[in-house]
mmCIF file of the N, C-alpha and C atoms, coordinates in Angstrom:
data_MODEL
# 
_entry.id   MODEL 
# 
loop_
_atom_site.group_PDB 
_atom_site.id 
_atom_site.type_symbol 
_atom_site.label_atom_id 
_atom_site.label_alt_id 
_atom_site.label_comp_id 
_atom_site.label_asym_id 
_atom_site.label_entity_id 
_atom_site.label_seq_id 
_atom_site.pdbx_PDB_ins_code 
_atom_site.Cartn_x 
_atom_site.Cartn_y 
_atom_site.Cartn_z 
_atom_site.occupancy 
_atom_site.B_iso_or_equiv 
_atom_site.pdbx_formal_charge 
_atom_site.auth_seq_id 
_atom_site.auth_comp_id 
_atom_site.auth_asym_id 
_atom_site.auth_atom_id 
_atom_site.pdbx_PDB_model_num 
ATOM 1   N N  . MET A 1 1  ? -50.756 10.879  12.430 1.00 0.00 ? 1  MET A N  1 
ATOM 2   C CA . MET A 1 1  ? -49.661 10.003  12.066 1.00 0.00 ? 1  MET A CA 1 
ATOM 3   C C  . MET A 1 1  ? -50.225 8.663   11.604 1.00 0.00 ? 1  MET A C  1 
ATOM 4   N N  . LYS A 1 2  ? -49.743 8.193   10.484 1.00 0.00 ? 2  LYS A N  1 
ATOM 5   C CA . LYS A 1 2  ? -50.182 6.906   9.964  1.00 0.00 ? 2  LYS A CA 1 
ATOM 6   C C  . LYS A 1 2  ? -49.630 5.777   10.825 1.00 0.00 ? 2  LYS A C  1 
ATOM 7   N N  . LYS A 1 3  ? -50.266 4.631   10.716 1.00 0.00 ? 3  LYS A N  1 
ATOM 8   C CA . LYS A 1 3  ? -49.841 3.492   11.519 1.00 0.00 ? 3  LYS A CA 1 
ATOM 9   C C  . LYS A 1 3  ? -48.435 3.041   11.139 1.00 0.00 ? 3  LYS A C  1 
ATOM 10  N N  . TRP A 1 4  ? -48.104 3.047   9.860  1.00 0.00 ? 4  TRP A N  1 
ATOM 11  C CA . TRP A 1 4  ? -46.805 2.561   9.393  1.00 0.00 ? 4  TRP A CA 1 
ATOM 12  C C  . TRP A 1 4  ? -45.932 3.704   8.888  1.00 0.00 ? 4  TRP A C  1 
ATOM 13  N N  . ASP A 1 5  ? -45.958 4.834   9.569  1.00 0.00 ? 5  ASP A N  1 
ATOM 14  C CA . ASP A 1 5  ? -45.138 5.979   9.201  1.00 0.00 ? 5  ASP A CA 1 
ATOM 15  C C  . ASP A 1 5  ? -43.733 5.768   9.773  1.00 0.00 ? 5  ASP A C  1 
ATOM 16  N N  . PHE A 1 6  ? -42.837 5.179   8.978  1.00 0.00 ? 6  PHE A N  1 
ATOM 17  C CA . PHE A 1 6  ? -41.512 4.803   9.457  1.00 0.00 ? 6  PHE A CA 1 
ATOM 18  C C  . PHE A 1 6  ? -40.630 6.010   9.752  1.00 0.00 ? 6  PHE A C  1 
ATOM 19  N N  . LYS A 1 7  ? -40.921 7.130   9.104  1.00 0.00 ? 7  LYS A N  1 
ATOM 20  C CA . LYS A 1 7  ? -40.095 8.312   9.327  1.00 0.00 ? 7  LYS A CA 1 
ATOM 21  C C  . LYS A 1 7  ? -40.276 8.854   10.745 1.00 0.00 ? 7  LYS A C  1 
ATOM 22  N N  . ASN A 1 8  ? -41.475 8.816   11.265 1.00 0.00 ? 8  ASN A N  1 
ATOM 23  C CA . ASN A 1 8  ? -41.744 9.335   12.600 1.00 0.00 ? 8  ASN A CA 1 
ATOM 24  C C  . ASN A 1 8  ? -41.718 8.257   13.675 1.00 0.00 ? 8  ASN A C  1 
ATOM 25  N N  . ASN A 1 9  ? -41.744 7.001   13.295 1.00 0.00 ? 9  ASN A N  1 
ATOM 26  C CA . ASN A 1 9  ? -41.738 5.908   14.254 1.00 0.00 ? 9  ASN A CA 1 
ATOM 27  C C  . ASN A 1 9  ? -40.616 4.935   13.892 1.00 0.00 ? 9  ASN A C  1 
ATOM 28  N N  . PRO A 1 10 ? -39.404 5.170   14.383 1.00 0.00 ? 10 PRO A N  1 
ATOM 29  C CA . PRO A 1 10 ? -38.259 4.355   13.977 1.00 0.00 ? 10 PRO A CA 1 
ATOM 30  C C  . PRO A 1 10 ? -38.158 3.019   14.704 1.00 0.00 ? 10 PRO A C  1 
ATOM 31  N N  . LEU A 1 11 ? -39.145 2.682   15.520 1.00 0.00 ? 11 LEU A N  1 
ATOM 32  C CA . LEU A 1 11 ? -39.062 1.465   16.318 1.00 0.00 ? 11 LEU A CA 1 
ATOM 33  C C  . LEU A 1 11 ? -38.965 0.213   15.449 1.00 0.00 ? 11 LEU A C  1 
ATOM 34  N N  . PHE A 1 12 ? -39.649 0.192   14.302 1.00 0.00 ? 12 PHE A N  1 
ATOM 35  C CA . PHE A 1 12 ? -39.619 -0.980  13.429 1.00 0.00 ? 12 PHE A CA 1 
ATOM 36  C C  . PHE A 1 12 ? -38.199 -1.271  12.961 1.00 0.00 ? 12 PHE A C  1 
ATOM 37  N N  . PHE A 1 13 ? -37.510 -0.245  12.455 1.00 0.00 ? 13 PHE A N  1 
ATOM 38  C CA . PHE A 1 13 ? -36.148 -0.450  11.956 1.00 0.00 ? 13 PHE A CA 1 
ATOM 39  C C  . PHE A 1 13 ? -35.191 -0.808  13.087 1.00 0.00 ? 13 PHE A C  1 
ATOM 40  N N  . THR A 1 14 ? -35.377 -0.198  14.239 1.00 0.00 ? 14 THR A N  1 
ATOM 41  C CA . THR A 1 14 ? -34.513 -0.491  15.379 1.00 0.00 ? 14 THR A CA 1 
ATOM 42  C C  . THR A 1 14 ? -34.668 -1.943  15.808 1.00 0.00 ? 14 THR A C  1 
ATOM 43  N N  . MET A 1 15 ? -35.896 -2.390  15.941 1.00 0.00 ? 15 MET A N  1 
ATOM 44  C CA . MET A 1 15 ? -36.129 -3.771  16.371 1.00 0.00 ? 15 MET A CA 1 
ATOM 45  C C  . MET A 1 15 ? -35.682 -4.778  15.314 1.00 0.00 ? 15 MET A C  1 
ATOM 46  N N  . LEU A 1 16 ? -35.903 -4.463  14.033 1.00 0.00 ? 16 LEU A N  1 
ATOM 47  C CA . LEU A 1 16 ? -35.473 -5.368  12.973 1.00 0.00 ? 16 LEU A CA 1 
ATOM 48  C C  . LEU A 1 16 ? -33.953 -5.486  12.942 1.00 0.00 ? 16 LEU A C  1 
ATOM 49  N N  . GLY A 1 17 ? -33.251 -4.368  13.093 1.00 0.00 ? 17 GLY A N  1 
ATOM 50  C CA . GLY A 1 17 ? -31.790 -4.401  13.123 1.00 0.00 ? 17 GLY A CA 1 
ATOM 51  C C  . GLY A 1 17 ? -31.262 -5.190  14.303 1.00 0.00 ? 17 GLY A C  1 
ATOM 52  N N  . LEU A 1 18 ? -31.866 -4.998  15.473 1.00 0.00 ? 18 LEU A N  1 
ATOM 53  C CA . LEU A 1 18 ? -31.444 -5.753  16.652 1.00 0.00 ? 18 LEU A CA 1 
ATOM 54  C C  . LEU A 1 18 ? -31.743 -7.238  16.506 1.00 0.00 ? 18 LEU A C  1 
ATOM 55  N N  . LEU A 1 19 ? -32.876 -7.564  15.914 1.00 0.00 ? 19 LEU A N  1 
ATOM 56  C CA . LEU A 1 19 ? -33.242 -8.966  15.711 1.00 0.00 ? 19 LEU A CA 1 
ATOM 57  C C  . LEU A 1 19 ? -32.273 -9.654  14.756 1.00 0.00 ? 19 LEU A C  1 
ATOM 58  N N  . ILE A 1 20 ? -31.951 -9.001  13.655 1.00 0.00 ? 20 ILE A N  1 
ATOM 59  C CA . ILE A 1 20 ? -31.009 -9.581  12.697 1.00 0.00 ? 20 ILE A CA 1 
ATOM 60  C C  . ILE A 1 20 ? -29.628 -9.715  13.327 1.00 0.00 ? 20 ILE A C  1 
ATOM 61  N N  . GLY A 1 21 ? -29.208 -8.694  14.074 1.00 0.00 ? 21 GLY A N  1 
ATOM 62  C CA . GLY A 1 21 ? -27.901 -8.751  14.721 1.00 0.00 ? 21 GLY A CA 1 
ATOM 63  C C  . GLY A 1 21 ? -27.810 -9.850  15.764 1.00 0.00 ? 21 GLY A C  1 
ATOM 64  N N  . SER A 1 22 ? -28.860 -10.028 16.533 1.00 0.00 ? 22 SER A N  1 
ATOM 65  C CA . SER A 1 22 ? -28.819 -11.049 17.576 1.00 0.00 ? 22 SER A CA 1 
ATOM 66  C C  . SER A 1 22 ? -28.967 -12.462 17.020 1.00 0.00 ? 22 SER A C  1 
ATOM 67  N N  . ALA A 1 23 ? -29.592 -12.593 15.871 1.00 0.00 ? 23 ALA A N  1 
ATOM 68  C CA . ALA A 1 23 ? -29.786 -13.919 15.273 1.00 0.00 ? 23 ALA A CA 1 
ATOM 69  C C  . ALA A 1 23 ? -28.756 -14.221 14.193 1.00 0.00 ? 23 ALA A C  1 
ATOM 70  N N  . SER A 1 24 ? -27.676 -13.447 14.129 1.00 0.00 ? 24 SER A N  1 
ATOM 71  C CA . SER A 1 24 ? -26.713 -13.632 13.036 1.00 0.00 ? 24 SER A CA 1 
ATOM 72  C C  . SER A 1 24 ? -26.037 -15.003 13.088 1.00 0.00 ? 24 SER A C  1 
ATOM 73  N N  . GLY A 1 25 ? -25.771 -15.521 14.273 1.00 0.00 ? 25 GLY A N  1 
ATOM 74  C CA . GLY A 1 25 ? -25.179 -16.856 14.379 1.00 0.00 ? 25 GLY A CA 1 
ATOM 75  C C  . GLY A 1 25 ? -26.125 -17.932 13.868 1.00 0.00 ? 25 GLY A C  1 
ATOM 76  N N  . PHE A 1 26 ? -27.386 -17.825 14.219 1.00 0.00 ? 26 PHE A N  1 
ATOM 77  C CA . PHE A 1 26 ? -28.395 -18.776 13.751 1.00 0.00 ? 26 PHE A CA 1 
ATOM 78  C C  . PHE A 1 26 ? -28.576 -18.671 12.240 1.00 0.00 ? 26 PHE A C  1 
ATOM 79  N N  . ILE A 1 27 ? -28.558 -17.440 11.724 1.00 0.00 ? 27 ILE A N  1 
ATOM 80  C CA . ILE A 1 27 ? -28.693 -17.237 10.276 1.00 0.00 ? 27 ILE A CA 1 
ATOM 81  C C  . ILE A 1 27 ? -27.514 -17.869 9.548  1.00 0.00 ? 27 ILE A C  1 
ATOM 82  N N  . GLU A 1 28 ? -26.316 -17.760 10.131 1.00 0.00 ? 28 GLU A N  1 
ATOM 83  C CA . GLU A 1 28 ? -25.143 -18.369 9.498  1.00 0.00 ? 28 GLU A CA 1 
ATOM 84  C C  . GLU A 1 28 ? -25.262 -19.893 9.466  1.00 0.00 ? 28 GLU A C  1 
ATOM 85  N N  . GLU A 1 29 ? -25.759 -20.483 10.536 1.00 0.00 ? 29 GLU A N  1 
ATOM 86  C CA . GLU A 1 29 ? -25.920 -21.935 10.573 1.00 0.00 ? 29 GLU A CA 1 
ATOM 87  C C  . GLU A 1 29 ? -26.918 -22.422 9.533  1.00 0.00 ? 29 GLU A C  1 
ATOM 88  N N  . ARG A 1 30 ? -28.009 -21.702 9.363  1.00 0.00 ? 30 ARG A N  1 
ATOM 89  C CA . ARG A 1 30 ? -29.083 -22.138 8.460  1.00 0.00 ? 30 ARG A CA 1 
ATOM 90  C C  . ARG A 1 30 ? -28.819 -21.824 6.995  1.00 0.00 ? 30 ARG A C  1 
ATOM 91  N N  . THR A 1 31 ? -28.177 -20.684 6.703  1.00 0.00 ? 31 THR A N  1 
ATOM 92  C CA . THR A 1 31 ? -28.067 -20.243 5.308  1.00 0.00 ? 31 THR A CA 1 
ATOM 93  C C  . THR A 1 31 ? -26.643 -20.187 4.783  1.00 0.00 ? 31 THR A C  1 
ATOM 94  N N  . ASN A 1 32 ? -25.637 -20.409 5.633  1.00 0.00 ? 32 ASN A N  1 
ATOM 95  C CA . ASN A 1 32 ? -24.223 -20.310 5.265  1.00 0.00 ? 32 ASN A CA 1 
ATOM 96  C C  . ASN A 1 32 ? -23.825 -18.915 4.805  1.00 0.00 ? 32 ASN A C  1 
ATOM 97  N N  . ILE A 1 33 ? -24.592 -17.904 5.168  1.00 0.00 ? 33 ILE A N  1 
ATOM 98  C CA . ILE A 1 33 ? -24.191 -16.513 4.952  1.00 0.00 ? 33 ILE A CA 1 
ATOM 99  C C  . ILE A 1 33 ? -23.286 -16.144 6.122  1.00 0.00 ? 33 ILE A C  1 
ATOM 100 N N  . PRO A 1 34 ? -22.097 -15.601 5.855  1.00 0.00 ? 34 PRO A N  1 
ATOM 101 C CA . PRO A 1 34 ? -21.179 -15.289 6.959  1.00 0.00 ? 34 PRO A CA 1 
ATOM 102 C C  . PRO A 1 34 ? -21.801 -14.351 7.998  1.00 0.00 ? 34 PRO A C  1 
ATOM 103 N N  . GLU A 1 35 ? -21.412 -14.583 9.239  1.00 0.00 ? 35 GLU A N  1 
ATOM 104 C CA . GLU A 1 35 ? -21.988 -13.820 10.346 1.00 0.00 ? 35 GLU A CA 1 
ATOM 105 C C  . GLU A 1 35 ? -21.685 -12.332 10.228 1.00 0.00 ? 35 GLU A C  1 
ATOM 106 N N  . THR A 1 36 ? -20.517 -11.984 9.717  1.00 0.00 ? 36 THR A N  1 
ATOM 107 C CA . THR A 1 36 ? -20.167 -10.564 9.599  1.00 0.00 ? 36 THR A CA 1 
ATOM 108 C C  . THR A 1 36 ? -21.088 -9.840  8.621  1.00 0.00 ? 36 THR A C  1 
ATOM 109 N N  . ILE A 1 37 ? -21.497 -10.522 7.559  1.00 0.00 ? 37 ILE A N  1 
ATOM 110 C CA . ILE A 1 37 ? -22.402 -9.892  6.588  1.00 0.00 ? 37 ILE A CA 1 
ATOM 111 C C  . ILE A 1 37 ? -23.757 -9.625  7.232  1.00 0.00 ? 37 ILE A C  1 
ATOM 112 N N  . THR A 1 38 ? -24.281 -10.593 7.967  1.00 0.00 ? 38 THR A N  1 
ATOM 113 C CA . THR A 1 38 ? -25.573 -10.367 8.612  1.00 0.00 ? 38 THR A CA 1 
ATOM 114 C C  . THR A 1 38 ? -25.474 -9.301  9.704  1.00 0.00 ? 38 THR A C  1 
ATOM 115 N N  . LEU A 1 39 ? -24.324 -9.222  10.377 1.00 0.00 ? 39 LEU A N  1 
ATOM 116 C CA . LEU A 1 39 ? -24.142 -8.159  11.367 1.00 0.00 ? 39 LEU A CA 1 
ATOM 117 C C  . LEU A 1 39 ? -24.105 -6.789  10.703 1.00 0.00 ? 39 LEU A C  1 
ATOM 118 N N  . PHE A 1 40 ? -23.431 -6.683  9.552  1.00 0.00 ? 40 PHE A N  1 
ATOM 119 C CA . PHE A 1 40 ? -23.400 -5.411  8.829  1.00 0.00 ? 40 PHE A CA 1 
ATOM 120 C C  . PHE A 1 40 ? -24.793 -5.020  8.340  1.00 0.00 ? 40 PHE A C  1 
ATOM 121 N N  . VAL A 1 41 ? -25.549 -5.973  7.827  1.00 0.00 ? 41 VAL A N  1 
ATOM 122 C CA . VAL A 1 41 ? -26.915 -5.685  7.368  1.00 0.00 ? 41 VAL A CA 1 
ATOM 123 C C  . VAL A 1 41 ? -27.777 -5.218  8.544  1.00 0.00 ? 41 VAL A C  1 
ATOM 124 N N  . GLY A 1 42 ? -27.678 -5.909  9.668  1.00 0.00 ? 42 GLY A N  1 
ATOM 125 C CA . GLY A 1 42 ? -28.421 -5.495  10.852 1.00 0.00 ? 42 GLY A CA 1 
ATOM 126 C C  . GLY A 1 42 ? -28.012 -4.114  11.339 1.00 0.00 ? 42 GLY A C  1 
ATOM 127 N N  . PHE A 1 43 ? -26.712 -3.812  11.264 1.00 0.00 ? 43 PHE A N  1 
ATOM 128 C CA . PHE A 1 43 ? -26.226 -2.496  11.686 1.00 0.00 ? 43 PHE A CA 1 
ATOM 129 C C  . PHE A 1 43 ? -26.757 -1.396  10.781 1.00 0.00 ? 43 PHE A C  1 
ATOM 130 N N  . PHE A 1 44 ? -26.736 -1.622  9.469  1.00 0.00 ? 44 PHE A N  1 
ATOM 131 C CA . PHE A 1 44 ? -27.232 -0.602  8.549  1.00 0.00 ? 44 PHE A CA 1 
ATOM 132 C C  . PHE A 1 44 ? -28.739 -0.388  8.701  1.00 0.00 ? 44 PHE A C  1 
ATOM 133 N N  . ILE A 1 45 ? -29.486 -1.452  8.936  1.00 0.00 ? 45 ILE A N  1 
ATOM 134 C CA . ILE A 1 45 ? -30.924 -1.299  9.189  1.00 0.00 ? 45 ILE A CA 1 
ATOM 135 C C  . ILE A 1 45 ? -31.147 -0.535  10.491 1.00 0.00 ? 45 ILE A C  1 
ATOM 136 N N  . LEU A 1 46 ? -30.311 -0.805  11.477 1.00 0.00 ? 46 LEU A N  1 
ATOM 137 C CA . LEU A 1 46 ? -30.407 -0.108  12.757 1.00 0.00 ? 46 LEU A CA 1 
ATOM 138 C C  . LEU A 1 46 ? -30.105 1.379   12.613 1.00 0.00 ? 46 LEU A C  1 
ATOM 139 N N  . MET A 1 47 ? -29.284 1.759   11.645 1.00 0.00 ? 47 MET A N  1 
ATOM 140 C CA . MET A 1 47 ? -28.891 3.154   11.459 1.00 0.00 ? 47 MET A CA 1 
ATOM 141 C C  . MET A 1 47 ? -29.871 3.961   10.600 1.00 0.00 ? 47 MET A C  1 
ATOM 142 N N  . ILE A 1 48 ? -30.885 3.347   10.022 1.00 0.00 ? 48 ILE A N  1 
ATOM 143 C CA . ILE A 1 48 ? -31.858 4.075   9.196  1.00 0.00 ? 48 ILE A CA 1 
ATOM 144 C C  . ILE A 1 48 ? -32.545 5.187   9.991  1.00 0.00 ? 48 ILE A C  1 
ATOM 145 N N  . PRO A 1 49 ? -33.013 4.952   11.229 1.00 0.00 ? 49 PRO A N  1 
ATOM 146 C CA . PRO A 1 49 ? -33.618 6.067   11.976 1.00 0.00 ? 49 PRO A CA 1 
ATOM 147 C C  . PRO A 1 49 ? -32.636 7.206   12.240 1.00 0.00 ? 49 PRO A C  1 
ATOM 148 N N  . LEU A 1 50 ? -31.365 6.878   12.442 1.00 0.00 ? 50 LEU A N  1 
ATOM 149 C CA . LEU A 1 50 ? -30.363 7.922   12.644 1.00 0.00 ? 50 LEU A CA 1 
ATOM 150 C C  . LEU A 1 50 ? -30.209 8.769   11.390 1.00 0.00 ? 50 LEU A C  1 
ATOM 151 N N  . PHE A 1 51 ? -30.265 8.146   10.228 1.00 0.00 ? 51 PHE A N  1 
ATOM 152 C CA . PHE A 1 51 ? -30.204 8.889   8.969  1.00 0.00 ? 51 PHE A CA 1 
ATOM 153 C C  . PHE A 1 51 ? -31.376 9.863   8.862  1.00 0.00 ? 51 PHE A C  1 
ATOM 154 N N  . PHE A 1 52 ? -32.593 9.408   9.179  1.00 0.00 ? 52 PHE A N  1 
ATOM 155 C CA . PHE A 1 52 ? -33.759 10.289  9.135  1.00 0.00 ? 52 PHE A CA 1 
ATOM 156 C C  . PHE A 1 52 ? -33.610 11.445  10.117 1.00 0.00 ? 52 PHE A C  1 
ATOM 157 N N  . TRP A 1 53 ? -33.083 11.158  11.308 1.00 0.00 ? 53 TRP A N  1 
ATOM 158 C CA . TRP A 1 53 ? -32.918 12.195  12.313 1.00 0.00 ? 53 TRP A CA 1 
ATOM 159 C C  . TRP A 1 53 ? -31.919 13.253  11.850 1.00 0.00 ? 53 TRP A C  1 
ATOM 160 N N  . ILE A 1 54 ? -30.781 12.823  11.303 1.00 0.00 ? 54 ILE A N  1 
ATOM 161 C CA . ILE A 1 54 ? -29.771 13.768  10.823 1.00 0.00 ? 54 ILE A CA 1 
ATOM 162 C C  . ILE A 1 54 ? -30.302 14.564  9.641  1.00 0.00 ? 54 ILE A C  1 
ATOM 163 N N  . LYS A 1 55 ? -31.027 13.915  8.736  1.00 0.00 ? 55 LYS A N  1 
ATOM 164 C CA . LYS A 1 55 ? -31.585 14.619  7.584  1.00 0.00 ? 55 LYS A CA 1 
ATOM 165 C C  . LYS A 1 55 ? -32.571 15.696  8.028  1.00 0.00 ? 55 LYS A C  1 
ATOM 166 N N  . ASP A 1 56 ? -33.446 15.375  8.962  1.00 0.00 ? 56 ASP A N  1 
ATOM 167 C CA . ASP A 1 56 ? -34.402 16.364  9.467  1.00 0.00 ? 56 ASP A CA 1 
ATOM 168 C C  . ASP A 1 56 ? -33.693 17.496  10.206 1.00 0.00 ? 56 ASP A C  1 
ATOM 169 N N  . TRP A 1 57 ? -32.658 17.156  10.964 1.00 0.00 ? 57 TRP A N  1 
ATOM 170 C CA . TRP A 1 57 ? -31.909 18.168  11.693 1.00 0.00 ? 57 TRP A CA 1 
ATOM 171 C C  . TRP A 1 57 ? -31.221 19.139  10.736 1.00 0.00 ? 57 TRP A C  1 
ATOM 172 N N  . LEU A 1 58 ? -30.635 18.611  9.657  1.00 0.00 ? 58 LEU A N  1 
ATOM 173 C CA . LEU A 1 58 ? -29.977 19.477  8.682  1.00 0.00 ? 58 LEU A CA 1 
ATOM 174 C C  . LEU A 1 58 ? -30.983 20.344  7.932  1.00 0.00 ? 58 LEU A C  1 
ATOM 175 N N  . MET A 1 59 ? -32.167 19.810  7.642  1.00 0.00 ? 59 MET A N  1 
ATOM 176 C CA . MET A 1 59 ? -33.183 20.611  6.962  1.00 0.00 ? 59 MET A CA 1 
ATOM 177 C C  . MET A 1 59 ? -33.682 21.741  7.863  1.00 0.00 ? 59 MET A C  1 
ATOM 178 N N  . LYS A 1 60 ? -33.835 21.470  9.156  1.00 0.00 ? 60 LYS A N  1 
ATOM 179 C CA . LYS A 1 60 ? -34.251 22.518  10.085 1.00 0.00 ? 60 LYS A CA 1 
ATOM 180 C C  . LYS A 1 60 ? -33.157 23.562  10.253 1.00 0.00 ? 60 LYS A C  1 
ATOM 181 N N  . LYS A 1 61 ? -31.907 23.122  10.240 1.00 0.00 ? 61 LYS A N  1 
ATOM 182 C CA . LYS A 1 61 ? -30.782 24.036  10.379 1.00 0.00 ? 61 LYS A CA 1 
ATOM 183 C C  . LYS A 1 61 ? -30.665 24.947  9.160  1.00 0.00 ? 61 LYS A C  1 
ATOM 184 N N  . LYS A 1 62 ? -31.039 24.432  8.000  1.00 0.00 ? 62 LYS A N  1 
ATOM 185 C CA . LYS A 1 62 ? -30.967 25.195  6.759  1.00 0.00 ? 62 LYS A CA 1 
ATOM 186 C C  . LYS A 1 62 ? -31.953 26.359  6.769  1.00 0.00 ? 62 LYS A C  1 
ATOM 187 N N  . ASP A 1 63 ? -33.113 26.168  7.365  1.00 0.00 ? 63 ASP A N  1 
ATOM 188 C CA . ASP A 1 63 ? -34.157 27.217  7.392  1.00 0.00 ? 63 ASP A CA 1 
ATOM 189 C C  . ASP A 1 63 ? -33.834 28.343  8.296  1.00 0.00 ? 63 ASP A C  1 
# 
């Protein structure tokens, strides 16, 4: 497994999504981007590993 193999190691996306979600209030204060937008971005980043898991599950089910 490669060091930065995101498909098999979803921890990066999970932590990045949680970090963006938890810092959304601070991001709104600094950049004037609404908090809901940063929460949605953090949520979608958090869901990337779930997408990989479902895709792999469907491919295995197909075989």
